[in-house]
N, C-alpha and C positions, 0 to 999 in steps of 0.2 A: 759516367763513362761515355766514351765517344759513341754517339748515337749511330753513326755510320757503321762502326765496327760492331757494336752490340746488337743493334736491331737487325741489320741485313745479314750479317755473317752468322749470327747465332739464333735468330728468330725469337728474341726476347719479347715478352708480352708487357714490357714496361711502357709507360706513356712516353711520348716524344716530348722532350723538354727543349726549349729554346735556350740560347746563351743567357738571356736575361733571367729566365726561370732558375737556371743553375746558379747564377750570380746571387739571386735573392736567397736561395736555399743555403748557399755557402756564407752569406754575409754575417750570420750569427756564429760561425765556427771560428775557433781561436787559431786558425792556420790559413795560410794562403792556399787556394785551390790548386790542385795539380791535375794534369791530364791523366785520366785513368782509362785504360783500354781493356777489352777482353781479348785474350790471346789463347791460342792452343799451344801448350808446352809439352815437349817430349821429356821423358826421364833422362837424367844424365848420371852416369856412374861417378861416384865420388868416394874417396877414402875419408872416413869420418870418425869422430869421437863423440859419443853421446854423453851428455852431462845433465844432471839434475841439480839446479843451483838456485839459491835465493836471487830474486830479480835484481836486488841491489848489487850483486856480485857478477852479473852477467858479462859485462865487458872484460873483467879480469879472467873469468872462466873461458871465454872465447879465445883470448890471447894465449892463455896457458894451453888450451887444446890445440891451437895451431902450432905452438912451439913443440908439443909432443908429436904431432903429426909430422912436422918437418924433420924432427930428430929420428923418428921411426923410419921415414922414407930414406933418409941418408944412410942409416945403419943397414937397412934391408935391401936397398936397391929399388924400392918402389918408385916408379916414375910418376911424379905429379905433373899434371898438364891441364891447368884450368884455373878459373877464378876461385876465390874463397866463397864459401856458401854457408849460411846459417839457416837451418830449418827449425822452425818453432813447432814442436810436436804437441806439447801440452802446456798451456800457459794459464797460470792462476795469479791472483793479485800479489802473492808473496813469493811464488816459486815457479820455475818453468823447466821443462825438459826440452833441450835443444840438441840438434846434431850440428857439429861444426866440421866442415869438410873442405876438401880441395879436389877438383876434378883429376881423374887418372886416365892414362892412355889405354889401359887394358884391365880386364878382370883380375882379381887377386884374392887370396885367402886372408882371413883375419891375421893380424900381427899384434898380439897383445890387445890393447883396447882400441886399436885402429882397425875398423871394420869396413867392409864394402857396403855401401848403401846407395840409394838413388834419390834424386830430387823428385818431388811429386810430378805427376803428369796429368794432363787433361785440360779443361777450360779453366783459365785463371784470370782474375782481375790483376792488372799490372800498372805500375807507375815507376818513374825514375826520379831519384833524388840526386841533386847535385849540390856539393858543398860538404862541410864537415858533418860528422855523425850527430852533432847536436840537434840538427833539424830532421833527422830520420823519422822521428815519431810522427811528424806532420805527414809524411808519405803514407805511413800506416793508417793514420786517421783519415786521410783523403780517400783511400780505398774503401775503408769501412763506411764512410759517409756516402760515397758514390754508390756502393752496393745497396745501402738502405734506400737511397733516392730511387734507384732503378729496380728495387725489389728483387735483388739477387741474393740468394742464400749462400753464406760461406760454408765450405765443406770440411773445414778442419785445418790442415796445416797452412802456414804461411812461410815464406822464405825470402832471404835477401841474397842477391848475387852481387859481389863486389867487383868493380872494375879494377884495372891495373892501378897500383899505388901511385899517387901523385903527391909530391912534396907540397904543392900549393893546394890547400883545402878546397878552394873554389873550383878546382879542376877534378875533384873526386866524384865518382858516380856509383850509385848503388841502385840496382833494379829490385823492386819489392813486388812480390807476388802473393796472392791469396787464392787458393783453390776454391772453385765454385761448384755447387751442385748443378747438375745438368739434367735437362729433360730428355725424353727419348729421341727427339729430333736432333738435338745438339749432340747427343752421344753417338748417333749415327754419323754425324759429320766428322767426329774425331776418331772414330774406329777404323 
């Protein structure tokens, strides 16, 4: 993670690593290192669908959930206003529970399986992925590796925020976040 962000802004007790130290630690990893930062994120209201799905069917389940979400919004007048969001609530080797959502302009009551929910909030490790979704796993792996190197403990959910759709896969952007455990001093900064 960026030392300037992680150490000064959040008072981490991680050792300071030079660029060469990080390069050596990443050299054995099967992905290109990405810049990973610690950020404070606020909750964002989304209209979402929660699904429990085999991991092998995650892409199809996310697309089907978005189709249901947009159809429900069109039929009910729910105003969607924001990026697509996938929140990983409970992930196991063969199955995961995810919330698939889209930002909304105002609070609303549940409409069938479309429910109001919020993105996680607090201190998170974050990186951006550019390109097609095939390389998205590298962004997740970079955050996990960076947290391991800086001795930061993951706090549960992770999530992806998708940028505007681009026909050219090289122009696509997905921001990936992992919520982090915080100490008392960090919690005071975000409260």
